[in-house]
N, C-alpha and C positions, 0 to 999 in steps of 0.2 A: 634316728637323725635320716632327712630325707637324699636322696642323693646328690639335689643340689648342695644342701647344705655340707655334703661330706665332703665334695669336690672345693668347695669354696674356703672349709676349714685348711684343706690341703694348700691352696693358693694363699691364704693367711701365714701358714707354718713358712713355706716360701719366703715370703718375701720378711718375715721375722727373721729369718736365717741370712740372707740376702743383705738386710737393716737400710740400705741404702742401693741405689743405682736400678736399673733397666735387663728384664731379661727376656731374649726371642727365643723360642722354643719353637722348629717349624714339625708339622706332619713330615712321615714316610713319604716319599715320593713312589706313585706307579709306576710299575714296573712293565714292559712290554717283554712279551712271552716268545712273540714270534708275530712276521705280519703285524696286522692291527689289533693283534687280541694280545690282554694283558696279563697278568698273574693277579692268582684272587686278591684283593687290598687287604693289608695288614697294618692297621693306624699305628704308627709310635706309641711307645708302650708310656715314655713320661710324659706328652700331652694328653693322651687318654686318662691318665692318672691324675691330672689336675684340672682334666674337665669335662670327661666321659663325652667327649666328641671325636667321634669315628669317622668322619670323611675324609678324604685326602684331600690336597691344594690348603691346606690351612694353617694359621701360624698363631700359637699363643704369646702374648709379651703380656709380663709382669713387671711392674712398678713398684720399687719399694720406694718407703721412704715418710715422709710429711703427706704426700697424695698420693696416698698407693692407690692402685688401678689393675684391673685383669681386662686384658682386651682379647679378643679373638678376631680375625682375619678370615674368611672363608669365603668360598665361591658365592657367587650370585645365585637367587633362585632364578631356574630356568625351566618353566612348563616344558618347552619341548624336548629341550635334554632331556626329562626329567620322565618322558612318553618311553625312551629309549632304555636311558640307564638306571632309572628311577630316583624316589625321592632325595632331593636334597633341601636344607633346613632353609640357605642365603642367612644373610646378616641381621634382619629383622628377628625373627624366629629363633635364630643360635642367641642372641641376646637375652629373649625372652626366655625361652626353656634351659639354658645352661646357668643364668643366677651371675651372669659377668657384669663389667661395668659398662660394657660398650660391644659393639662387633660392627665391622666393617669386612667392604667388601676387599678380594685380593686384589682389584684392579688396580687400588690407592695404596698396597701396602707400602712401596718404596718411600711414598712420598709422607705417609703419615709416621713411617720410622723414623725419617730426617725430623719429622717434627717433635717426637717423644725421644729420641734419642738426645735431643739437645740439651746439655747444661744436666747431662746425667754425668757422675764420675767416674759409674764402674757401669760395665757391660758383661752379662752372661749370657751365654748361646753355648750350644756343644760345639766345643773348638776342637778343629781335627776332624770331627765325626762325616762331613760332607763338604768337596772340595769348591764346589760351585756357592756354595752358603759360605764359608770360610771368604772367598773373593767377595761375593755380597757384601757380606757383613763390613770389610775393610774398605770398598769401596763407599758404601753408607757412612763408615765414621770420618773417611777423607772429606768425602764431604760435608759435614759436620762442622770439621774443622777450619775448611774454607769460610765461613761464616765466623771467625774471629774477630774481625774489622767491626763485624756489628756485636761484639759482647757475647756471643753464643760460643760455649764452651763445649767441646768434644769429650766422650768419654777417656780419662787416662789412665785407664785399665782395664783389660779382659782377661775374666775368669769364665771357666768351665761350669756352666751351670749344673753340669752332671753331678759335682762334687756336692753340692747340697741336697740336690734331688735323689742321689743314688741313696745316699744315707736315711733318707725318708721313707723310701721305696722297702729300705733292708726290713723294717719292722713291718708286721703286716697286723691290721687293727680286724678287728671281731669280723667285719663284712668280706675281707679280705681273705680272712680263714673259712668261713663259710663256704665261698666261692671254690676255695683251693681244695676243701674238703668235697666238695660235689665235683671236682674234675677229677680228684682222686678215686673217689667211688665209682665214677662211670670207668674211666681207665681200667681199674680193678676187675669192673664186670667184662669187658674186654680182653683182658688175657686169660679169664676164665673160660670164657667160650674159645677162646684160640686153644688153650689145651683141651676143652671137649673135642672141636673140630679134627685136630690133627693129627693124622695117620702115615703111614711108609706110603708114599709113590706120589704125595700131593706137592706140588709147589710151593715156594717162600710165596709167591704172591698171591697164592689165594688163603693164608694165612691172614697174611696182611688186610686184603679183602675182608675177614672177619673180624679184624679190630677195627678197620674205618666204619664197618657197617654199624658195630656197637659204640661207638662214638657218635655216629652221625642220629641216631637213633637217638638219642638221650638228651638232641639238640648239640651237643658240641660237633660244628660242620669241621671243624678241621683238627689234625695233630700238632701237638703242639712243637715237633719237630721231624722230620723225615724216619719214621718206624724203622729199626734194623729188625731186619727176619732172618736168622742167621742159624742155618744145620751144618751139622758138623764142622768142619774145619772152616767154614765161614767165621763162625763162632771166636775163631781166633784173632779175626779182623776188626781194632776197635771200632770201627765206624761202616763198617759194612754195610752198604743200601743196596746193593745190586737186586735183591731178592728175587731172584729168577730160579734158583736149583732146587732140582727135586729131592725130595728128603729121604734119605734110606734108613730102612728097619736098623736099628742097633745106634742112629746117632743121637746127639743131643742136639734141641733146638733153643737157641738164645733169643730171646724177644725183648727189645730196648724199645718200648712204642708207651705213650702219654698222649691225653687229648688237650684239647685248649677248649675251657669253659667260661666264657663271660670275661676273657682278657689274660684268663690265671692258667699256669701250665702244669699237669703232672707229669710224672715221668720216672715211669718203673721197668724195671728189668726182672724177667724171672726168665728159669733156663730148665728143662724137663725134657725128655724120653718120648723122641717120635713114636717108639710104640707105646709109649705107657709104661715102661716098666726099665729102672734104674739098671743098668749091671753093675758088678760088684766094683770095678775102678771109679766107672762114674760116681758111685755112692761115695765111695773116698773123699774124691776130690769134692764133691757138693757138699758134704758135712765139714771140709774144712774151711770152705767158703762161707757155710750159712755159719758157722761158729765165727770165726771173724767179725761178719756182720752184727750178729748180736751182740760182742765186745763194744766194737764201734757203736751202735745204739744207746748200750747202755752208757759210752760217754758222752754223750749229748745231754749235758746237763747245764744249766744256768751257773755262769760263773767259771767253766772249765774252758779251757782255749779252744780256739777253733780247731787247729791240728788233732787235740784227744783222739776225736773218735779215729783217725786215720794212724795217730802211734797205735793204737787198741787194735786196732785190724791189723797192723803191720804183724804185731807180735805173736797173736794166732795163727797166721798165714806162712810166719818162716818155721812157728814148729811145724806147721802142717809141710811144710815142703823138705823139712830136714826129715820128717816121718816117712813122705811121700818116695822120697830117695830122688828128689828133683836138684834139690840143693844139700852142698854137704857141708861137716861141720856143726860146728853150737850156732843156739838160736842168734845168741851175742854176736857172734861171727858172719851170719849172713847178713843181719841187721848192718853191722857195722862195713862191708864189704858191699853191701848192696846185690849180690847175688840173687834175692828175689824178685831182680827188676826183670830176668828175664822170662818172668811168667805173671806178673803184677808189677805194669809199669804205669799205671796212671793214679791220680788223687783218689779219696774214700767217697768224695763230693762234690757238692759246690751245691751255691745259694739258690732257691728257687724262687719263683712268683711270674710276673707279667710274662718273665722271659724265662726260657727252660734253664739257662744259663743266667740266673738275673745279678744286677745289680749288686755292689756294696762291697767296700774294701774287707780283704780279709785280714791283712793286718794294720793296726795302727802305732805308727812311731817307729816301725820296722819292729813290730811286738804282734804274733798272732793274737786277734781279737778274741776277749772274751764273749762266750755265748749269752744271749740275751732273750729274754721272753719275747715274743713277737717274730722271732727268726725262723724260715724255713729252709732247710738243705736237704739234699738228697745224701743219703748213704750206701755207695755201692762197693764193696771189694768182689775181687774178681778172680781168676786163675784162668790161665792158656798155655796150653801146651801144645807146640809145634814140635815135629819130627826132631829127633835128635839123636845121636849113638849114645850120648850121656841122657838120654829120658827113658825110663823103663818104657818097651811099646805099649805095652796095655794100656798105658797114660797120651798116646801121640792123639792128637787132634780135638781134644776135650777142652770147650771153650764153656767156662760157666761165668756167669755174673749176679748176683742178686741186688737188685735197689728198692730202697723203699723212700719215700718223703716224710719228712720229720718235723714238726713243731717244737719249738724250743718253748716250754713253759712256765711260769712261776716255780712249780713243782718238780719238773724234771723233762718229760718231752709227751707229745704221742704220735704215734705213727699212723699217717692220715691215709696210710695204702694197706694197712692192716688186713685188707679182706682178702688179698691176693692171693691165693696158695702158695706157702713156699715151702713148707716142710716137707719129706720124702712121701710120707704118709698120706699128707693132704692132697700132694701133687698125683700120685698114682690113684689116690680113691676118685678125684675127679674124673682122672679120666678112662678109668674103668665103668663109669656108670652113663657113658656114650657111645 
């Protein structure tokens, strides 16, 4: 299937799910960093998913029903601006290149939307995602309603287009799985590079630079999210992104980092000793988290519920916390009282895809949804031990998380990030050879 055919098939699937009505899907806006400098532009995931079009200032309109259409609005061709900012398709080339039924200039968007919204029963758009778009859509709908005396009907129902779109995006086809495997492979190499590079006395940002170098040299120009490079006590802050502390001999380094490749994210966490050798207390905690992750990955099976990996990890962690004297009482008591949350306060995973925290419902009709082939999720148990007079001193400031990206298959699962060293022996071997 060609790229054009792939995107066309997705738009047809959306039209089938809509049954009737009009969907309006805007691109992500450009964002000013400071002065007249912008942040690097990143396309809206859903618009890209349906078109392959990645330029800013674009809107996709999808019409379902007896006369289905897919129409793109984009920037005009402008040779003068292209000298400064680079190539842009313009409506004519976009129409031909992306397999759309029509393409128009953004300059006439509102006028065309008034025409296209007329006599459509249902209006779909990302409800509540952008205040300005909310106001714009309501204003346009009111303008259509004003034509009632001429026999024109405005959409009587407004629905969130993300409901059908997110369900589509939750299941990755073979092409998407290939891209996600590539993102995972690049990210695995970056983590291996970081392990080889790390030594006491370096700064966290120096290790981060090694990750970014490996991403970029393989064509992944950007990380999928801000990298966490957290040495020592910083690893006990879940979303630490300061990345500016010196790495100390005897500490652990937690790295949560993944690249984005061709619009798809990887998300890996590895924790390893700055000096290349786990201490006995670090080893004890690490083995508990590693065992919890193994149990969780084993629970990623088609037909099992979304919550099964989390529950499997929790049981192993609870037993480990009792053994390490972090929690008191029985495993069942620890789980019932949730005393484990002092040391493990987050879920064991999330959907992964075009967004690092990807779209898709976790429950259906108030029940955890069954896992199905084509879903991709992370599996990331952890343990974070802050100083406390109720905690063995030898375990203070140990923060460990181990995270992999897992594809649900018809037979079971496939760990896309298996190549990133994970066992104690693998990590120490990699760090010993450089």
